[in-house]
C-alpha positions in Angstrom: 112.8 64.4 99.5 116.2 64.8 98.3 116.1 67.5 95.6 118.8 67.4 92.8 118.7 70.8 90.8 120.9 71.0 87.8 121.8 74.4 85.8 122.4 74.6 82.1 122.3 77.8 80.0 120.2 79.5 82.8 117.6 76.8 82.8 116.9 74.9 86.2 115.6 71.2 86.5 114.2 69.5 89.4 115.5 65.9 89.2 113.8 64.7 92.6 114.1 61.5 94.3 111.0 60.0 93.4 111.7 60.4 89.7 115.1 58.5 90.0 113.3 55.7 92.4 110.6 55.2 89.8 113.3 55.1 86.9 115.2 52.6 88.9 111.9 49.9 89.7 111.2 50.2 85.8 114.9 49.2 85.1 114.8 46.3 87.7 111.3 45.3 86.2 112.5 45.3 82.6 115.6 43.7 83.6 114.0 40.6 85.3 111.2 40.7 82.4 114.3 40.2 80.1 115.6 37.5 82.0 111.9 35.8 82.0 112.1 36.1 78.2 115.4 34.3 77.6 114.5 31.8 80.1 111.2 31.0 77.9 113.1 31.0 74.5 115.1 28.2 76.2 112.0 26.1 76.9 110.9 23.3 74.2 108.4 24.6 71.6 106.0 21.9 72.7 105.9 23.4 76.4 104.9 27.0 75.7 103.2 29.1 73.4 105.5 30.3 70.8 103.1 33.2 69.5 102.8 34.5 72.8 106.6 34.1 74.0 107.2 36.2 70.8 105.0 38.9 71.4 106.1 39.4 75.1 109.4 39.8 74.2 108.6 42.2 71.6 107.1 44.3 73.7 110.0 43.8 76.3 112.3 45.4 73.6 110.0 48.1 72.7 109.7 49.0 76.6 113.4 49.1 76.8 113.8 51.7 73.9 110.8 53.6 75.0 112.3 53.9 78.4 115.9 54.9 77.4 114.5 57.6 75.1 112.2 58.7 78.2 115.3 58.8 80.7 117.6 60.2 77.9 115.2 63.5 77.6 114.9 63.6 81.3 118.5 64.2 81.8 118.3 67.5 80.3 117.7 70.6 82.2 114.3 72.1 81.4 111.6 70.9 79.2 112.6 71.3 75.9 114.3 67.9 74.9 111.4 66.2 76.1 108.7 68.1 74.3 110.8 67.9 71.2 110.9 64.2 71.7 107.2 64.1 71.5 107.0 66.0 68.7 109.2 63.7 67.0 106.8 60.8 67.7 103.9 62.9 66.7 105.3 63.3 63.4 106.5 59.8 62.7 102.9 58.7 63.6 101.0 61.3 61.6 103.2 60.4 58.7 102.5 56.8 59.3 98.7 57.7 59.7 98.5 59.4 56.4 100.9 56.8 54.7 97.9 54.5 55.3 94.6 56.5 54.1 95.0 57.3 50.7 95.2 61.1 49.7 94.6 62.9 46.2 97.0 66.0 44.9 94.4 68.5 46.0 95.3 67.3 49.5 99.1 67.9 49.2 98.8 71.8 50.0 96.7 71.1 53.2 99.0 68.3 54.2 101.9 70.4 54.0 100.6 72.8 56.4 99.9 70.0 58.6 102.9 68.3 59.3 105.6 71.8 58.9 102.9 74.4 60.4 100.3 73.0 62.9 102.4 70.2 64.1 105.6 72.1 64.9 103.4 74.9 66.4 101.4 72.8 68.5 104.8 71.5 70.2 106.3 75.3 70.1 103.3 76.5 72.2 103.2 73.5 74.5 107.1 74.5 75.5 106.6 78.1 76.1 104.8 76.9 79.1 101.0 76.4 80.7 100.3 80.6 80.1 100.0 79.7 76.4 97.4 76.4 77.3 94.4 79.0 76.3 96.3 78.8 72.8 97.4 75.3 72.4 94.2 74.0 73.3 92.5 75.2 70.8 95.0 75.4 67.9 94.1 72.2 66.2 90.5 71.5 67.6 89.5 75.2 66.1 92.1 77.0 63.7 93.3 73.8 62.1 89.9 71.7 62.0 88.7 74.9 59.9 91.9 75.6 57.7 92.0 71.9 56.5 88.6 71.7 54.7 89.1 75.2 53.3 92.5 74.5 52.0 91.5 71.4 50.4 88.6 73.1 48.9 90.9 75.8 47.6 92.5 73.1 45.4 89.3 72.3 43.4 89.3 68.7 43.8 85.8 67.9 45.1 85.6 63.9 44.9 85.3 62.2 48.1 86.1 65.6 49.8 84.3 64.9 53.1 86.1 61.5 53.4 89.5 63.0 52.8 89.3 65.9 54.8 88.0 64.0 57.8 91.2 61.4 57.5 93.7 64.4 57.9 91.8 66.1 60.4 91.4 62.7 62.5 95.0 62.3 62.1 96.2 65.7 63.4 94.1 65.5 66.0 94.9 62.1 67.4 98.4 62.1 66.8 99.6 65.7 67.0 97.0 67.1 69.4 96.1 64.6 71.8 99.7 63.4 72.5 100.8 67.0 72.8 99.0 66.9 76.3 101.9 64.5 77.6 104.9 67.1 77.8 102.3 69.4 78.7 102.4 67.7 82.1 105.7 69.1 82.5 104.6 72.6 83.3 101.7 72.0 85.5 102.1 73.6 89.1 101.0 70.8 91.1 99.5 70.5 94.6 98.0 67.5 96.7 94.5 67.1 98.1 95.5 67.6 101.6 95.0 70.4 103.4 96.7 72.8 105.9 95.3 76.2 107.4 92.7 75.9 104.6 95.0 75.9 101.8 95.8 72.6 99.6 99.8 71.6 100.2 101.9 71.8 97.0 103.6 68.7 95.6 107.2 68.6 96.4 107.8 65.8 93.6 109.0 66.7 90.1 106.8 67.0 87.3 108.9 64.1 85.2 107.9 61.8 88.0 104.4 62.1 86.7 105.0 62.0 83.2 106.9 58.8 83.6 104.1 57.5 85.9 101.5 58.2 83.2 103.5 56.5 80.5 104.3 53.4 82.6 100.6 52.8 83.6 99.6 53.2 79.9 102.0 50.5 79.0 101.4 48.4 81.7 97.8 48.3 81.4 98.1 47.0 77.7 100.5 44.2 78.7 98.1 43.1 81.7 95.1 43.4 79.6 97.1 41.1 77.0 98.3 38.7 79.2 95.1 38.2 81.1 93.3 37.9 77.9 95.3 35.1 76.5 95.1 33.4 80.4 91.4 33.6 81.2 89.8 35.4 77.8 86.6 33.8 76.5 84.6 36.3 75.5 85.9 38.5 72.8 85.0 42.3 72.5 84.7 42.9 68.9 86.0 39.9 66.9 85.9 41.7 63.7 88.4 44.9 64.9 90.7 43.1 67.5 90.6 38.9 68.4 93.0 39.2 71.0 90.9 41.7 73.3 88.3 40.0 75.8 86.1 41.1 78.4 87.9 38.9 80.9 91.3 40.3 79.7 90.0 44.0 79.9 88.7 43.4 83.5 91.5 41.5 85.0 94.1 44.2 83.3 92.5 47.2 84.6 91.9 45.6 87.9 95.8 44.8 88.2 96.7 48.3 86.6 94.4 50.0 89.4 96.5 48.2 91.9 100.0 49.1 90.5 98.8 52.6 90.4 97.6 52.7 94.1 101.2 51.3 94.9 102.8 54.0 93.0 101.0 56.9 94.5 104.4 58.3 95.9 105.8 59.2 92.7 102.3 61.1 92.2 100.8 64.2 93.9 97.8 61.8 94.2 96.8 60.0 97.4 96.5 56.0 96.9 92.8 56.0 96.2 93.5 59.1 93.9 96.3 57.3 92.0 94.2 53.9 91.7 91.3 56.0 90.1 93.6 57.7 88.0 94.9 54.1 86.7 91.8 53.3 86.1 91.1 56.1 83.9 94.1 56.0 81.9 93.5 52.0 81.7 90.0 52.8 79.9 91.2 55.3 77.7 94.4 53.6 76.7 92.0 50.5 76.0 89.6 52.9 74.0 92.7 54.3 71.6 94.1 50.5 70.9 90.8 49.6 69.7 90.1 52.5 67.6 93.7 52.3 65.9 92.9 48.8 65.5 89.3 49.4 63.7 91.2 52.2 61.5 93.7 49.5 60.4 91.2 46.7 59.4 89.3 49.3 57.6 92.5 49.6 55.7 93.3 46.1 55.5 97.1 46.2 57.0 98.1 44.7 60.2 100.4 47.3 61.8 101.0 51.3 60.8 104.4 50.6 60.0 107.5 48.8 60.7 110.0 51.4 62.2 110.1 50.2 65.8 112.0 46.7 65.8 110.0 44.4 67.2 106.6 46.2 67.5 105.3 47.3 64.3 105.2 51.2 63.8 105.4 54.0 66.3 101.7 54.3 66.2 101.0 51.0 67.1 103.1 51.8 70.3 102.0 55.0 71.2 98.0 54.6 70.1 96.9 54.3 73.9 99.0 57.2 74.8 97.0 59.3 72.2 93.9 58.6 73.7 94.7 58.8 77.4 97.2 61.9 77.4 94.6 64.9 77.2 91.9 63.3 79.5 94.9 62.5 82.3 96.3 65.9 81.7 92.8 67.8 82.0 91.8 65.8 85.2 95.2 66.3 86.8 95.1 70.4 85.6 91.6 70.4 87.3 91.9 68.7 90.7 95.5 68.9 91.1 97.1 72.3 90.3 
C-alpha cells in the first residue's frame, strides 16, 4: 500500500492510500448527488415531492460542508487540527443544547466550568494520546458528573435542582464526552484479526481512513433510513417523537448500510463481515441518537436546535447520530482491533 508521510514541526502524519481513495469515492458520490439535486429542481412540482427534494438538497449541502472540513483537518500533520475541530463542534453543540434548556442564575458558575474547563480539558487529554485514556475516559462521567451538582448546590438555588443538574450533565455527556471518542480513533494502534505465527497482523492503513469511514457510515445510515422511510415506510416507530422514522425505513436503511460497510472493508482494519457488523452497530446507535435528540426537541417545543449550519438547522441536529455512535464504535474497535 502506498504511504505518503508528511513532516512539519517534528510531527509525522501517515496519509495512506486508503484514505485518499475513500475521500475520492465520497467526493464522486457527492458530485453525483449534487447533479441529481439540480435535475430534481428542474422537474415540474406536480411530478415530484417538493418537501423530499428540499430535504435531500439540504442534506447534500450539509454533507459537502462536513466533508470539506474533515478533509481540511486531515491535510495537517498530526491529529491536533482534527481534535480541535471536534472540540469546536462539541462546544457549539453544547451551546445549542444549553440554550434550549432553561437555566437559572445559580447555574451560571457551573456552566462556566462546563464550557471553559471540562470541555477543553477533555479534548486536550484526547489530543495527548491513548496513554491518557484512563483519565479522559472518566473525566466527565466521574469528576464532572460529581462536580456539577455540588457547584450548583453551593449557589444556594434549590428550585428544580435535580432537573437543572440533570440537563447540564446530559448536555456535557452527549455533546462533549461522547463525541470526543471520534477523534480518539486517530491514536489507536490497530491490528487485524488475521493471524501469522500466532500473532495478529498490524494494520498498515492510516487511522484517518477509519475516522472518515465512521463519519461516512453514520451519515449514510441517516440518509438511507430517511429515503427508505419515505419510499416504503408505513409503521411509524414513535409518532409523537419523529413521524418520519418508520420500522421499514429503519430496517431498509440498516440493511443497505451494512452492505456499504462490507464494501468499504478495505479502508478499515476489519474483514468484510466485521465491517458489516460494525456498520450495523453504527446504524443502530445513530438511530438511537437521532430519536433521543428528537425527543428532547419535542419536550422543549422546537423543531431544530439551531440555524448555524445553512440548510440543515443546527450543529447538534447534524451530529446527534455521531454523538451516540462514537463511544460505542471506539470501544468496540479498541477492544477487538488493538
